[in-house]
C-alpha positions, 0 to 999 in steps of 0.5 A: 640285929634282928630288925636289921636282918628283917630290913635287909631281907626285904630290901634284898628281895626288892632288888631281886624282883625286877630281874626275876619278873623280867625273866619270868615274862620272857620264859612265859613267852612275853616280849617286855623290853625286847625290840627283836622278840625272835631271839627270845624264842631261841632254845638257848635263850629259853634255857638261859632265862629259865636257869637264871630265873631259878637262881633268883628264886633260890636267892629269895629263899636264901635271904629268907633263911638268913632272916628267920629262925628256921634258917639257923636250923638248916644244914650248913651246906644248904645255906652256904653253897647257894650264897657262895655261888651267889657271892661269886656271881654278884661280888664283881658286879657290885664292886664294878657297878660305878664303872658299869654305870658310867659305861652304860651312860656313855654307851646305852646300846643300839636297841637292836635286840633289847630296849635301852632300859633293860641293861641298866635294870639288869645290872642295877638289880645285880648290884643291889643284890650283891650288896644286900645279900652279902650284908644279910649273909654276914649278919646270919653268919655272925649269929650262927658261927660267931667263933669263925669271926673271933677265933684263930686257926692253928698253923699247919701245912697247906693241903694238896688240894688247897695248894693246887687250887692256889696255883690255878687261882694264880694262873687264871688271876694273872690271865684276867689281869692281862686281859684287863690291862692289854686293850682288845678290839671291841671290849669296852672299859666296863668289861676290862674293869670286870676282868681286872676285878676277877683277876685281883679277887682270884689272886687275893684268894690264892694268897688268903688260903695260903695264909689261913692261920693265926690271928686276923683270920676274918679278912683272909676268910672273906677274901678266900670265900669271895675269890673262890666263889668268883672263880667257880661261878664265872668259870661255870657260867662260861662253860654253861653258856658255851656248851648248854647255850651253844655260845661262841666261845674261844677254845682258850677261854673255854679251857681257862673257864674249866680250870678257873671253876676247878680252882674255885672248888679246890680253894673252897674245899679247904675252908670248912677245915679251917672253920673246924680248926677255929672251933677246936682252937676255941674249945681248947682255949679255956683249958690252956688258959686254966693250965697256964694259970695253974 
């Protein structure tokens, strides 16, 4: 297990570096890969590049925490929040990587602002990070919280916040599925496929959080974790680009992004309670078994 974690750590970092180095060059004023360097000097682009470079630096720190013993002693939230957000950003791209790759091969871009090699490098880095960071997190979580992978959760009523999150997930999930199915002018196949992945993961998260009880908990926890992370990360990113980066976003899409991010947060807030319920159930299990035998 330890050897696998070390290998995954440095394989993951190798996937982060191309994107991170490109962003650092751009923030520092370089023009690597830019056929029209002027757009890199716009305040919105500088802010966006700095923010995404910071996110990749955090990704490196997180994967190091997954690998070395000091990471086991960190407060849980300090590890879980960034990997939850990272899961949300990277999972749809990793799952859609074959379609994205095919689309890039068929439509390599016109090179008006960026060289044609930049987009494949960026999306390749994202897909690489998605697979390796999530694998490293699974190995870390199995070591630190083994009861969550093997336990059961008691049945009980769904909380108001979780129920509201499921409703918002249902609405935003159906909207993304609609955008994926109904053709829209100027939207390529990869974008539509990504919308479909977003929609399916949101719907799966809604179903998972409403049934987080009993046995076979692991699969539903994965769906709830991933779907809620996707909702928050991409909803937040849409709002960030529209407000902080002065993006040209349709008001309907902006409202939906806010609703989506809120729904992701509400769904995720119910997961720690489920984990605590599993821990209590595991703690009481020997007592119950002894009582049954006696």
